[in-house]
N, CA, C and O atoms as a GROMACS GRO file, in nm:
protein
  596
    1MET      N    1   3.056  -2.341  -3.110
    1MET     CA    2   2.950  -2.290  -3.028
    1MET      C    3   2.947  -2.372  -2.899
    1MET      O    4   2.939  -2.494  -2.902
    2VAL      N    5   2.953  -2.303  -2.786
    2VAL     CA    6   2.951  -2.370  -2.657
    2VAL      C    7   2.806  -2.394  -2.617
    2VAL      O    8   2.721  -2.305  -2.631
    3GLY      N    9   2.779  -2.513  -2.569
    3GLY     CA   10   2.645  -2.551  -2.526
    3GLY      C   11   2.626  -2.531  -2.377
    3GLY      O   12   2.615  -2.418  -2.330
    4LEU      N   13   2.624  -2.639  -2.303
    4LEU     CA   14   2.593  -2.638  -2.161
    4LEU      C   15   2.720  -2.665  -2.081
    4LEU      O   16   2.786  -2.767  -2.101
    5LEU      N   17   2.753  -2.574  -1.990
    5LEU     CA   18   2.870  -2.590  -1.904
    5LEU      C   19   2.824  -2.629  -1.764
    5LEU      O   20   2.719  -2.585  -1.718
    6THR      N   21   2.904  -2.712  -1.697
    6THR     CA   22   2.873  -2.747  -1.559
    6THR      C   23   2.937  -2.647  -1.464
    6THR      O   24   3.049  -2.600  -1.488
    7THR      N   25   2.867  -2.615  -1.359
    7THR     CA   26   2.922  -2.520  -1.260
    7THR      C   27   2.991  -2.593  -1.146
    7THR      O   28   3.059  -2.531  -1.065
    8GLY      N   29   2.974  -2.725  -1.138
    8GLY     CA   30   3.039  -2.803  -1.033
    8GLY      C   31   3.098  -2.931  -1.088
    8GLY      O   32   3.071  -2.969  -1.202
    9ASN      N   33   3.177  -2.996  -1.007
    9ASN     CA   34   3.236  -3.124  -1.047
    9ASN      C   35   3.128  -3.232  -1.050
    9ASN      O   36   3.038  -3.232  -0.965
   10ILE      N   37   3.136  -3.322  -1.147
   10ILE     CA   38   3.042  -3.433  -1.159
   10ILE      C   39   3.124  -3.561  -1.164
   10ILE      O   40   3.212  -3.576  -1.249
   11PRO      N   41   3.097  -3.656  -1.071
   11PRO     CA   42   3.175  -3.781  -1.073
   11PRO      C   43   3.132  -3.873  -1.186
   11PRO      O   44   3.020  -3.866  -1.234
   12LYS      N   45   3.224  -3.959  -1.226
   12LYS     CA   46   3.193  -4.061  -1.328
   12LYS      C   47   3.069  -4.138  -1.283
   12LYS      O   48   3.059  -4.180  -1.168
   13GLY      N   49   2.973  -4.156  -1.376
   13GLY     CA   50   2.849  -4.227  -1.346
   13GLY      C   51   2.741  -4.139  -1.286
   13GLY      O   52   2.628  -4.184  -1.266
   14GLY      N   53   2.775  -4.013  -1.255
   14GLY     CA   54   2.678  -3.923  -1.195
   14GLY      C   55   2.565  -3.888  -1.291
   14GLY      O   56   2.588  -3.866  -1.410
   15PHE      N   57   2.441  -3.884  -1.238
   15PHE     CA   58   2.325  -3.845  -1.318
   15PHE      C   59   2.331  -3.696  -1.343
   15PHE      O   60   2.354  -3.618  -1.251
   16ILE      N   61   2.310  -3.655  -1.469
   16ILE     CA   62   2.313  -3.514  -1.505
   16ILE      C   63   2.172  -3.462  -1.524
   16ILE      O   64   2.132  -3.366  -1.457
   17CYS      N   65   2.096  -3.522  -1.613
   17CYS     CA   66   1.957  -3.480  -1.634
   17CYS      C   67   1.889  -3.578  -1.728
   17CYS      O   68   1.953  -3.668  -1.785
   18GLU      N   69   1.760  -3.560  -1.743
   18GLU     CA   70   1.683  -3.637  -1.840
   18GLU      C   71   1.683  -3.558  -1.972
   18GLU      O   72   1.683  -3.435  -1.971
   19TYR      N   73   1.682  -3.629  -2.083
   19TYR     CA   74   1.660  -3.565  -2.213
   19TYR      C   75   1.509  -3.573  -2.235
   19TYR      O   76   1.458  -3.669  -2.292
   20ALA      N   77   1.439  -3.470  -2.188
   20ALA     CA   78   1.293  -3.471  -2.184
   20ALA      C   79   1.234  -3.403  -2.306
   20ALA      O   80   1.293  -3.311  -2.363
   21GLY      N   81   1.116  -3.449  -2.346
   21GLY     CA   82   1.045  -3.388  -2.458
   21GLY      C   83   0.928  -3.473  -2.501
   21GLY      O   84   0.889  -3.568  -2.433
   22GLU      N   85   0.872  -3.437  -2.616
   22GLU     CA   86   0.759  -3.511  -2.672
   22GLU      C   87   0.809  -3.640  -2.734
   22GLU      O   88   0.914  -3.642  -2.799
   23ILE      N   89   0.735  -3.748  -2.714
   23ILE     CA   90   0.765  -3.875  -2.780
   23ILE      C   91   0.696  -3.872  -2.916
   23ILE      O   92   0.576  -3.845  -2.925
   24LEU      N   93   0.773  -3.901  -3.022
   24LEU     CA   94   0.723  -3.891  -3.159
   24LEU      C   95   0.723  -4.026  -3.230
   24LEU      O   96   0.796  -4.118  -3.194
   25THR      N   97   0.638  -4.035  -3.332
   25THR     CA   98   0.645  -4.147  -3.426
   25THR      C   99   0.754  -4.115  -3.527
   25THR      O  100   0.801  -4.002  -3.535
   26ARG      N  101   0.795  -4.215  -3.602
   26ARG     CA  102   0.895  -4.192  -3.708
   26ARG      C  103   0.845  -4.090  -3.810
   26ARG      O  104   0.919  -4.000  -3.851
   27ASN      N  105   0.719  -4.103  -3.851
   27ASN     CA  106   0.664  -4.010  -3.951
   27ASN      C  107   0.665  -3.867  -3.901
   27ASN      O  108   0.702  -3.776  -3.975
   28GLU      N  109   0.623  -3.846  -3.776
   28GLU     CA  110   0.619  -3.710  -3.721
   28GLU      C  111   0.760  -3.655  -3.704
   28GLU      O  112   0.784  -3.537  -3.729
   29ALA      N  113   0.853  -3.739  -3.661
   29ALA     CA  114   0.992  -3.694  -3.647
   29ALA      C  115   1.048  -3.652  -3.782
   29ALA      O  116   1.113  -3.548  -3.793
   30SER      N  117   1.025  -3.733  -3.885
   30SER     CA  118   1.072  -3.701  -4.019
   30SER      C  119   1.011  -3.570  -4.069
   30SER      O  120   1.081  -3.487  -4.128
   31ARG      N  121   0.882  -3.551  -4.044
   31ARG     CA  122   0.815  -3.427  -4.085
   31ARG      C  123   0.876  -3.306  -4.015
   31ARG      O  124   0.901  -3.204  -4.079
   32ARG      N  125   0.902  -3.317  -3.886
   32ARG     CA  126   0.959  -3.205  -3.811
   32ARG      C  127   1.103  -3.175  -3.853
   32ARG      O  128   1.142  -3.059  -3.862
   33ILE      N  129   1.180  -3.279  -3.880
   33ILE     CA  130   1.318  -3.258  -3.926
   33ILE      C  131   1.318  -3.185  -4.060
   33ILE      O  132   1.393  -3.090  -4.079
   34ASN      N  133   1.233  -3.229  -4.152
   34ASN     CA  134   1.224  -3.162  -4.283
   34ASN      C  135   1.180  -3.017  -4.267
   34ASN      O  136   1.234  -2.929  -4.334
   35LEU      N  137   1.084  -2.991  -4.179
   35LEU     CA  138   1.037  -2.855  -4.153
   35LEU      C  139   1.148  -2.769  -4.093
   35LEU      O  140   1.165  -2.653  -4.131
   36ASN      N  141   1.224  -2.825  -3.999
   36ASN     CA  142   1.338  -2.753  -3.941
   36ASN      C  143   1.440  -2.716  -4.047
   36ASN      O  144   1.492  -2.605  -4.048
   37GLU      N  145   1.469  -2.810  -4.136
   37GLU     CA  146   1.567  -2.783  -4.242
   37GLU      C  147   1.518  -2.675  -4.337
   37GLU      O  148   1.596  -2.589  -4.378
   38GLN      N  149   1.390  -2.678  -4.373
   38GLN     CA  150   1.333  -2.576  -4.461
   38GLN      C  151   1.338  -2.438  -4.397
   38GLN      O  152   1.364  -2.339  -4.464
   39ASN      N  153   1.312  -2.433  -4.266
   39ASN     CA  154   1.307  -2.304  -4.195
   39ASN      C  155   1.439  -2.267  -4.128
   39ASN      O  156   1.446  -2.170  -4.053
   40LEU      N  157   1.543  -2.345  -4.156
   40LEU     CA  158   1.676  -2.325  -4.096
   40LEU      C  159   1.668  -2.322  -3.944
   40LEU      O  160   1.741  -2.246  -3.879
   41GLY      N  161   1.581  -2.404  -3.888
   41GLY     CA  162   1.564  -2.412  -3.743
   41GLY      C  163   1.658  -2.512  -3.680
   41GLY      O  164   1.721  -2.593  -3.749
   42MET      N  165   1.666  -2.506  -3.549
   42MET     CA  166   1.750  -2.600  -3.474
   42MET      C  167   1.678  -2.734  -3.464
   42MET      O  168   1.555  -2.739  -3.451
   43ASN      N  169   1.754  -2.842  -3.471
   43ASN     CA  170   1.698  -2.976  -3.458
   43ASN      C  171   1.750  -3.037  -3.329
   43ASN      O  172   1.870  -3.061  -3.315
   44TYR      N  173   1.660  -3.063  -3.235
   44TYR     CA  174   1.696  -3.125  -3.108
   44TYR      C  175   1.646  -3.270  -3.098
   44TYR      O  176   1.658  -3.331  -2.993
   45ILE      N  177   1.591  -3.323  -3.206
   45ILE     CA  178   1.530  -3.456  -3.203
   45ILE      C  179   1.637  -3.563  -3.179
   45ILE      O  180   1.740  -3.568  -3.247
   46LEU      N  181   1.610  -3.648  -3.080
   46LEU     CA  182   1.701  -3.756  -3.045
   46LEU      C  183   1.633  -3.889  -3.075
   46LEU      O  184   1.517  -3.910  -3.039
   47VAL      N  185   1.706  -3.978  -3.141
   47VAL     CA  186   1.656  -4.112  -3.171
   47VAL      C  187   1.740  -4.210  -3.089
   47VAL      O  188   1.861  -4.222  -3.108
   48MET      N  189   1.673  -4.280  -2.998
   48MET     CA  190   1.740  -4.378  -2.912
   48MET      C  191   1.709  -4.518  -2.965
   48MET      O  192   1.593  -4.559  -2.969
   49ASN      N  193   1.812  -4.590  -3.005
   49ASN     CA  194   1.799  -4.727  -3.054
   49ASN      C  195   1.850  -4.822  -2.946
   49ASN      O  196   1.961  -4.806  -2.897
   50GLU      N  197   1.768  -4.920  -2.911
   50GLU     CA  198   1.809  -5.019  -2.812
   50GLU      C  199   1.792  -5.158  -2.872
   50GLU      O  200   1.684  -5.192  -2.919
   51GLN      N  201   1.897  -5.236  -2.869
   51GLN     CA  202   1.887  -5.375  -2.913
   51GLN      C  203   1.817  -5.454  -2.804
   51GLN      O  204   1.857  -5.447  -2.688
   52ARG      N  205   1.715  -5.528  -2.839
   52ARG     CA  206   1.648  -5.617  -2.742
   52ARG      C  207   1.734  -5.739  -2.722
   52ARG      O  208   1.801  -5.786  -2.814
   53GLU      N  209   1.732  -5.790  -2.601
   53GLU     CA  210   1.809  -5.911  -2.571
   53GLU      C  211   1.755  -6.032  -2.645
   53GLU      O  212   1.832  -6.118  -2.688
   54GLU      N  213   1.621  -6.039  -2.660
   54GLU     CA  214   1.560  -6.150  -2.733
   54GLU      C  215   1.554  -6.115  -2.881
   54GLU      O  216   1.491  -6.017  -2.920
   55GLY      N  217   1.619  -6.194  -2.962
   55GLY     CA  218   1.610  -6.175  -3.107
   55GLY      C  219   1.692  -6.058  -3.156
   55GLY      O  220   1.777  -6.003  -3.085
   56ASN      N  221   1.665  -6.022  -3.278
   56ASN     CA  222   1.740  -5.913  -3.342
   56ASN      C  223   1.659  -5.785  -3.354
   56ASN      O  224   1.693  -5.699  -3.435
   57SER      N  225   1.554  -5.769  -3.276
   57SER     CA  226   1.470  -5.651  -3.289
   57SER      C  227   1.528  -5.534  -3.210
   57SER      O  228   1.614  -5.551  -3.124
   58THR      N  229   1.479  -5.415  -3.243
   58THR     CA  230   1.526  -5.292  -3.183
   58THR      C  231   1.409  -5.212  -3.128
   58THR      O  232   1.305  -5.201  -3.194
   59ASN      N  233   1.426  -5.156  -3.009
   59ASN     CA  234   1.331  -5.059  -2.955
   59ASN      C  235   1.379  -4.922  -2.999
   59ASN      O  236   1.497  -4.889  -2.984
   60ILE      N  237   1.289  -4.843  -3.053
   60ILE     CA  238   1.324  -4.708  -3.096
   60ILE      C  239   1.237  -4.609  -3.022
   60ILE      O  240   1.114  -4.619  -3.024
   61THR      N  241   1.301  -4.514  -2.955
   61THR     CA  242   1.231  -4.405  -2.888
   61THR      C  243   1.280  -4.275  -2.949
   61THR      O  244   1.400  -4.252  -2.958
   62ILE      N  245   1.186  -4.190  -2.991
   62ILE     CA  246   1.220  -4.063  -3.055
   62ILE      C  247   1.166  -3.951  -2.967
   62ILE      O  248   1.047  -3.946  -2.937
   63ILE      N  249   1.255  -3.861  -2.927
   63ILE     CA  250   1.220  -3.751  -2.837
   63ILE      C  251   1.249  -3.618  -2.906
   63ILE      O  252   1.355  -3.598  -2.964
   64ASP      N  253   1.151  -3.526  -2.899
   64ASP     CA  254   1.170  -3.390  -2.948
   64ASP      C  255   1.147  -3.292  -2.833
   64ASP      O  256   1.033  -3.272  -2.791
   65PRO      N  257   1.254  -3.231  -2.782
   65PRO     CA  258   1.241  -3.137  -2.672
   65PRO      C  259   1.221  -2.992  -2.716
   65PRO      O  260   1.225  -2.901  -2.634
   66SER      N  261   1.200  -2.971  -2.846
   66SER     CA  262   1.191  -2.833  -2.899
   66SER      C  263   1.087  -2.748  -2.828
   66SER      O  264   1.115  -2.633  -2.794
   67LYS      N  265   0.968  -2.802  -2.807
   67LYS     CA  266   0.859  -2.724  -2.748
   67LYS      C  267   0.837  -2.756  -2.601
   67LYS      O  268   0.803  -2.668  -2.522
   68LYS      N  269   0.857  -2.882  -2.564
   68LYS     CA  270   0.833  -2.926  -2.427
   68LYS      C  271   0.955  -3.003  -2.380
   68LYS      O  272   0.951  -3.125  -2.366
   69GLY      N  273   1.062  -2.933  -2.355
   69GLY     CA  274   1.185  -3.000  -2.317
   69GLY      C  275   1.246  -2.938  -2.193
   69GLY      O  276   1.181  -2.863  -2.120
   70ASN      N  277   1.371  -2.971  -2.172
   70ASN     CA  278   1.444  -2.917  -2.058
   70ASN      C  279   1.586  -2.883  -2.100
   70ASN      O  280   1.616  -2.876  -2.220
   71ILE      N  281   1.671  -2.862  -2.004
   71ILE     CA  282   1.808  -2.819  -2.029
   71ILE      C  283   1.890  -2.923  -2.107
   71ILE      O  284   1.991  -2.890  -2.168
   72GLY      N  285   1.845  -3.050  -2.104
   72GLY     CA  286   1.917  -3.156  -2.175
   72GLY      C  287   1.935  -3.130  -2.323
   72GLY      O  288   2.030  -3.180  -2.383
   73ARG      N  289   1.844  -3.054  -2.383
   73ARG     CA  290   1.853  -3.029  -2.527
   73ARG      C  291   1.976  -2.946  -2.565
   73ARG      O  292   2.014  -2.940  -2.682
   74TYR      N  293   2.039  -2.882  -2.466
   74TYR     CA  294   2.151  -2.794  -2.496
   74TYR      C  295   2.287  -2.863  -2.490
   74TYR      O  296   2.390  -2.799  -2.510
   75LEU      N  297   2.288  -2.994  -2.463
   75LEU     CA  298   2.415  -3.066  -2.469
   75LEU      C  299   2.451  -3.087  -2.615
   75LEU      O  300   2.370  -3.136  -2.694
   76ASN      N  301   2.571  -3.049  -2.651
   76ASN     CA  302   2.618  -3.062  -2.789
   76ASN      C  303   2.679  -3.200  -2.813
   76ASN      O  304   2.703  -3.277  -2.721
   77HIS      N  305   2.703  -3.226  -2.940
   77HIS     CA  306   2.771  -3.348  -2.984
   77HIS      C  307   2.922  -3.332  -2.966
   77HIS      O  308   2.976  -3.222  -2.981
   78SER      N  309   2.988  -3.442  -2.935
   78SER     CA  310   3.134  -3.448  -2.940
   78SER      C  311   3.173  -3.589  -2.982
   78SER      O  312   3.109  -3.686  -2.942
   79CYS      N  313   3.277  -3.599  -3.062
   79CYS     CA  314   3.332  -3.730  -3.100
   79CYS      C  315   3.412  -3.789  -2.983
   79CYS      O  316   3.445  -3.907  -2.986
   80ASP      N  317   3.442  -3.708  -2.881
   80ASP     CA  318   3.510  -3.752  -2.759
   80ASP      C  319   3.429  -3.699  -2.640
   80ASP      O  320   3.474  -3.608  -2.571
   81PRO      N  321   3.310  -3.757  -2.616
   81PRO     CA  322   3.217  -3.702  -2.518
   81PRO      C  323   3.255  -3.731  -2.372
   81PRO      O  324   3.327  -3.826  -2.342
   82ASN      N  325   3.203  -3.647  -2.281
   82ASN     CA  326   3.220  -3.672  -2.138
   82ASN      C  327   3.089  -3.724  -2.076
   82ASN      O  328   3.086  -3.754  -1.956
   83CYS      N  329   2.984  -3.735  -2.155
   83CYS     CA  330   2.854  -3.785  -2.109
   83CYS      C  331   2.807  -3.897  -2.202
   83CYS      O  332   2.855  -3.912  -2.314
   84GLU      N  333   2.712  -3.976  -2.151
   84GLU     CA  334   2.651  -4.081  -2.232
   84GLU      C  335   2.503  -4.087  -2.199
   84GLU      O  336   2.461  -4.051  -2.089
   85ILE      N  337   2.424  -4.134  -2.295
   85ILE     CA  338   2.280  -4.147  -2.271
   85ILE      C  339   2.246  -4.294  -2.247
   85ILE      O  340   2.308  -4.385  -2.302
   86ARG      N  341   2.146  -4.312  -2.163
   86ARG     CA  342   2.097  -4.446  -2.131
   86ARG      C  343   1.946  -4.441  -2.121
   86ARG      O  344   1.890  -4.340  -2.078
   87SER      N  345   1.881  -4.548  -2.159
   87SER     CA  346   1.737  -4.556  -2.137
   87SER      C  347   1.713  -4.613  -1.999
   87SER      O  348   1.779  -4.708  -1.957
   88VAL      N  349   1.618  -4.554  -1.928
   88VAL     CA  350   1.584  -4.596  -1.793
   88VAL      C  351   1.434  -4.619  -1.789
   88VAL      O  352   1.356  -4.531  -1.825
   89ARG      N  353   1.395  -4.737  -1.745
   89ARG     CA  354   1.252  -4.768  -1.733
   89ARG      C  355   1.215  -4.786  -1.586
   89ARG      O  356   1.278  -4.862  -1.513
   90VAL      N  357   1.111  -4.713  -1.546
   90VAL     CA  358   1.060  -4.724  -1.410
   90VAL      C  359   0.909  -4.744  -1.420
   90VAL      O  360   0.835  -4.650  -1.447
   91ASP      N  361   0.864  -4.866  -1.399
   91ASP     CA  362   0.721  -4.899  -1.400
   91ASP      C  363   0.650  -4.857  -1.529
   91ASP      O  364   0.532  -4.823  -1.526
   92CYS      N  365   0.722  -4.859  -1.642
   92CYS     CA  366   0.662  -4.816  -1.768
   92CYS      C  367   0.746  -4.872  -1.883
   92CYS      O  368   0.869  -4.872  -1.874
   93PRO      N  369   0.683  -4.919  -1.991
   93PRO     CA  370   0.761  -4.970  -2.104
   93PRO      C  371   0.830  -4.860  -2.185
   93PRO      O  372   0.925  -4.887  -2.258
   94ILE      N  373   0.783  -4.737  -2.171
   94ILE     CA  374   0.844  -4.624  -2.242
   94ILE      C  375   0.959  -4.571  -2.157
   94ILE      O  376   0.938  -4.533  -2.042
   95PRO      N  377   1.080  -4.568  -2.213
   95PRO     CA  378   1.194  -4.529  -2.132
   95PRO      C  379   1.205  -4.377  -2.113
   95PRO      O  380   1.155  -4.298  -2.193
   96LYS      N  381   1.270  -4.340  -2.005
   96LYS     CA  382   1.320  -4.205  -1.986
   96LYS      C  383   1.461  -4.208  -2.045
   96LYS      O  384   1.533  -4.306  -2.028
   97ILE      N  385   1.499  -4.102  -2.113
   97ILE     CA  386   1.634  -4.094  -2.167
   97ILE      C  387   1.716  -4.012  -2.068
   97ILE      O  388   1.693  -3.892  -2.051
   98ALA      N  389   1.812  -4.077  -2.004
   98ALA     CA  390   1.891  -4.014  -1.899
   98ALA      C  391   2.034  -3.990  -1.946
   98ALA      O  392   2.090  -4.069  -2.022
   99ILE      N  393   2.091  -3.881  -1.899
   99ILE     CA  394   2.229  -3.845  -1.934
   99ILE      C  395   2.315  -3.861  -1.809
   99ILE      O  396   2.284  -3.806  -1.703
  100PHE      N  397   2.424  -3.937  -1.825
  100PHE     CA  398   2.515  -3.965  -1.714
  100PHE      C  399   2.657  -3.923  -1.752
  100PHE      O  400   2.690  -3.916  -1.870
  101ALA      N  401   2.740  -3.896  -1.652
  101ALA     CA  402   2.881  -3.863  -1.675
  101ALA      C  403   2.956  -3.989  -1.715
  101ALA      O  404   2.950  -4.091  -1.646
  102LYS      N  405   3.024  -3.982  -1.826
  102LYS     CA  406   3.102  -4.096  -1.878
  102LYS      C  407   3.236  -4.107  -1.805
  102LYS      O  408   3.297  -4.214  -1.799
  103ARG      N  409   3.280  -3.996  -1.753
  103ARG     CA  410   3.406  -3.987  -1.678
  103ARG      C  411   3.390  -3.874  -1.576
  103ARG      O  412   3.288  -3.805  -1.577
  104ASP      N  413   3.487  -3.855  -1.490
  104ASP     CA  414   3.484  -3.741  -1.400
  104ASP      C  415   3.485  -3.613  -1.483
  104ASP      O  416   3.565  -3.600  -1.576
  105ILE      N  417   3.398  -3.520  -1.450
  105ILE     CA  418   3.388  -3.394  -1.525
  105ILE      C  419   3.415  -3.279  -1.428
  105ILE      O  420   3.356  -3.273  -1.320
  106SER      N  421   3.504  -3.190  -1.466
  106SER     CA  422   3.541  -3.076  -1.382
  106SER      C  423   3.449  -2.957  -1.406
  106SER      O  424   3.396  -2.939  -1.515
  107ALA      N  425   3.432  -2.876  -1.302
  107ALA     CA  426   3.354  -2.753  -1.313
  107ALA      C  427   3.407  -2.670  -1.429
  107ALA      O  428   3.528  -2.657  -1.446
  108GLY      N  429   3.317  -2.614  -1.507
  108GLY     CA  430   3.354  -2.530  -1.620
  108GLY      C  431   3.361  -2.603  -1.752
  108GLY      O  432   3.371  -2.540  -1.857
  109GLU      N  433   3.358  -2.736  -1.750
  109GLU     CA  434   3.363  -2.813  -1.875
  109GLU      C  435   3.227  -2.812  -1.945
  109GLU      O  436   3.122  -2.808  -1.880
  110GLU      N  437   3.233  -2.815  -2.077
  110GLU     CA  438   3.110  -2.830  -2.154
  110GLU      C  439   3.064  -2.975  -2.145
  110GLU      O  440   3.145  -3.068  -2.156
  111LEU      N  441   2.933  -2.994  -2.124
  111LEU     CA  442   2.875  -3.127  -2.121
  111LEU      C  443   2.836  -3.166  -2.264
  111LEU      O  444   2.771  -3.088  -2.333
  112CYS      N  445   2.876  -3.284  -2.307
  112CYS     CA  446   2.848  -3.327  -2.444
  112CYS      C  447   2.838  -3.479  -2.450
  112CYS      O  448   2.896  -3.549  -2.367
  113PHE      N  449   2.766  -3.529  -2.549
  113PHE     CA  450   2.757  -3.672  -2.572
  113PHE      C  451   2.766  -3.698  -2.721
  113PHE      O  452   2.744  -3.608  -2.802
  114HIS      N  453   2.797  -3.822  -2.757
  114HIS     CA  454   2.805  -3.859  -2.898
  114HIS      C  455   2.664  -3.885  -2.947
  114HIS      O  456   2.595  -3.971  -2.893
  115TYR      N  457   2.620  -3.812  -3.048
  115TYR     CA  458   2.482  -3.820  -3.094
  115TYR      C  459   2.443  -3.956  -3.149
  115TYR      O  460   2.325  -3.983  -3.169
  116ASN      N  461   2.541  -4.041  -3.174
  116ASN     CA  462   2.508  -4.176  -3.222
  116ASN      C  463   2.566  -4.282  -3.129
  116ASN      O  464   2.598  -4.392  -3.172
  117GLY      N  465   2.579  -4.248  -3.002
  117GLY     CA  466   2.627  -4.344  -2.904
  117GLY      C  467   2.769  -4.392  -2.927
  117GLY      O  468   2.808  -4.496  -2.875
  118GLY      N  469   2.847  -4.319  -3.003
  118GLY     CA  470   2.985  -4.356  -3.030
  118GLY      C  471   3.003  -4.439  -3.156
  118GLY      O  472   3.116  -4.469  -3.194
  119GLN      N  473   2.894  -4.476  -3.220
  119GLN     CA  474   2.903  -4.555  -3.343
  119GLN      C  475   2.930  -4.462  -3.461
  119GLN      O  476   2.863  -4.360  -3.477
  120ILE      N  477   3.025  -4.497  -3.541
  120ILE     CA  478   3.058  -4.420  -3.661
  120ILE      C  479   2.987  -4.485  -3.779
  120ILE      O  480   3.006  -4.604  -3.807
  121GLU      N  481   2.906  -4.406  -3.848
  121GLU     CA  482   2.832  -4.459  -3.962
  121GLU      C  483   2.925  -4.478  -4.081
  121GLU      O  484   3.025  -4.408  -4.096
  122LYS      N  485   2.889  -4.572  -4.164
  122LYS     CA  486   2.962  -4.592  -4.289
  122LYS      C  487   2.889  -4.511  -4.395
  122LYS      O  488   2.805  -4.563  -4.469
  123GLN      N  489   2.923  -4.382  -4.402
  123GLN     CA  490   2.859  -4.292  -4.497
  123GLN      C  491   2.964  -4.193  -4.546
  123GLN      O  492   3.058  -4.161  -4.474
  124PRO      N  493   2.949  -4.146  -4.668
  124PRO     CA  494   3.040  -4.043  -4.715
  124PRO      C  495   3.024  -3.917  -4.631
  124PRO      O  496   2.914  -3.885  -4.587
  125LYS      N  497   3.134  -3.845  -4.608
  125LYS     CA  498   3.129  -3.726  -4.525
  125LYS      C  499   3.034  -3.620  -4.579
  125LYS      O  500   2.978  -3.543  -4.501
  126PHE      N  501   3.014  -3.615  -4.710
  126PHE     CA  502   2.928  -3.510  -4.767
  126PHE      C  503   2.781  -3.527  -4.733
  126PHE      O  504   2.704  -3.433  -4.750
  127GLU      N  505   2.740  -3.646  -4.684
  127GLU     CA  506   2.600  -3.667  -4.648
  127GLU      C  507   2.564  -3.604  -4.514
  127GLU      O  508   2.448  -3.574  -4.490
  128GLY      N  509   2.662  -3.584  -4.426
  128GLY     CA  510   2.636  -3.529  -4.294
  128GLY      C  511   2.677  -3.383  -4.287
  128GLY      O  512   2.744  -3.331  -4.376
  129LYS      N  513   2.635  -3.320  -4.178
  129LYS     CA  514   2.678  -3.182  -4.153
  129LYS      C  515   2.817  -3.186  -4.092
  129LYS      O  516   2.853  -3.283  -4.024
  130THR      N  517   2.894  -3.083  -4.115
  130THR     CA  518   3.030  -3.075  -4.063
  130THR      C  519   3.029  -3.074  -3.911
  130THR      O  520   2.953  -3.000  -3.850
  131CYS      N  521   3.114  -3.156  -3.852
  131CYS     CA  522   3.128  -3.161  -3.706
  131CYS      C  523   3.231  -3.056  -3.665
  131CYS      O  524   3.337  -3.044  -3.727
  132LEU      N  525   3.200  -2.982  -3.562
  132LEU     CA  526   3.288  -2.876  -3.515
  132LEU      C  527   3.336  -2.902  -3.372
  132LEU      O  528   3.374  -2.808  -3.302
  133CYS      N  529   3.333  -3.028  -3.329
  133CYS     CA  530   3.364  -3.059  -3.189
  133CYS      C  531   3.510  -3.033  -3.153
  133CYS      O  532   3.540  -3.002  -3.038
  134GLY      N  533   3.601  -3.044  -3.249
  134GLY     CA  534   3.742  -3.016  -3.222
  134GLY      C  535   3.817  -3.128  -3.152
  134GLY      O  536   3.934  -3.109  -3.116
  135ALA      N  537   3.754  -3.243  -3.133
  135ALA     CA  538   3.821  -3.355  -3.067
  135ALA      C  539   3.932  -3.410  -3.156
  135ALA      O  540   3.923  -3.402  -3.279
  136VAL      N  541   4.035  -3.466  -3.096
  136VAL     CA  542   4.146  -3.526  -3.170
  136VAL      C  543   4.094  -3.635  -3.263
  136VAL      O  544   4.144  -3.651  -3.374
  137ASN      N  545   3.994  -3.711  -3.217
  137ASN     CA  546   3.939  -3.822  -3.296
  137ASN      C  547   3.814  -3.781  -3.373
  137ASN      O  548   3.733  -3.868  -3.408
  138CYS      N  549   3.796  -3.653  -3.402
  138CYS     CA  550   3.676  -3.605  -3.470
  138CYS      C  551   3.657  -3.674  -3.605
  138CYS      O  552   3.751  -3.685  -3.684
  139ALA      N  553   3.534  -3.721  -3.629
  139ALA     CA  554   3.502  -3.790  -3.754
  139ALA      C  555   3.487  -3.691  -3.870
  139ALA      O  556   3.489  -3.731  -3.986
  140GLY      N  557   3.473  -3.562  -3.840
  140GLY     CA  558   3.462  -3.462  -3.945
  140GLY      C  559   3.319  -3.432  -3.988
  140GLY      O  560   3.294  -3.335  -4.060
  141PHE      N  561   3.224  -3.516  -3.945
  141PHE     CA  562   3.084  -3.495  -3.980
  141PHE      C  563   2.996  -3.538  -3.864
  141PHE      O  564   3.035  -3.622  -3.782
  142MET      N  565   2.878  -3.480  -3.858
  142MET     CA  566   2.783  -3.513  -3.751
  142MET      C  567   2.720  -3.648  -3.780
  142MET      O  568   2.697  -3.682  -3.896
  143PRO      N  569   2.691  -3.726  -3.675
  143PRO     CA  570   2.620  -3.853  -3.695
  143PRO      C  571   2.484  -3.829  -3.758
  143PRO      O  572   2.419  -3.726  -3.734
  144PHE      N  573   2.441  -3.923  -3.838
  144PHE     CA  574   2.315  -3.912  -3.908
  144PHE      C  575   2.238  -4.041  -3.890
  144PHE      O  576   2.291  -4.149  -3.914
  145ASN      N  577   2.114  -4.030  -3.847
  145ASN     CA  578   2.032  -4.150  -3.826
  145ASN      C  579   1.935  -4.164  -3.942
  145ASN      O  580   1.843  -4.083  -3.956
  146ASN      N  581   1.955  -4.263  -4.025
  146ASN     CA  582   1.869  -4.279  -4.143
  146ASN      C  583   1.741  -4.357  -4.113
  146ASN      O  584   1.667  -4.391  -4.206
  147LEU      N  585   1.713  -4.386  -3.986
  147LEU     CA  586   1.590  -4.457  -3.950
  147LEU      C  587   1.465  -4.373  -3.979
  147LEU      O  588   1.355  -4.426  -3.995
  148LEU      N  589   1.484  -4.242  -3.986
  148LEU     CA  590   1.369  -4.153  -4.005
  148LEU      C  591   1.339  -4.127  -4.152
  148LEU      O  592   1.240  -4.062  -4.184
  149PHE      N  593   1.423  -4.176  -4.241
  149PHE     CA  594   1.404  -4.144  -4.382
  149PHE      C  595   1.390  -4.267  -4.467
  149PHE      O  596   1.374  -4.256  -4.588
   0.00000   0.00000   0.00000
């Protein structure tokens, strides 16, 4: 399934869009994911994990663009992505989730990012949904974030 295609060339490092939506708690995100699975609905919830420089703690931001989102929700997963997500803070402790070009992207290419920031989980393949990205380095399953469960 093709997601979002670019109509123009995008240089490496170029800003594409914000991954905008409602900011959720872990409990609300888990509830919505379970509801989506029961109703066979689409899941656009993104969990952004950031390691803090001080100590071993993590900042977690959970965004659901299902009801109040933008075009960013239509970027698909790829095990060999051309985009990456970054947290951006401007006069606020709550980050904006921004999508940038990981490399030069040509007009007509599908825009995609790795749903787990490129990290491969140590989990059996049967626990995740089948990945259909078609990349040479495809892991065979979609990334799964167990922080919500």
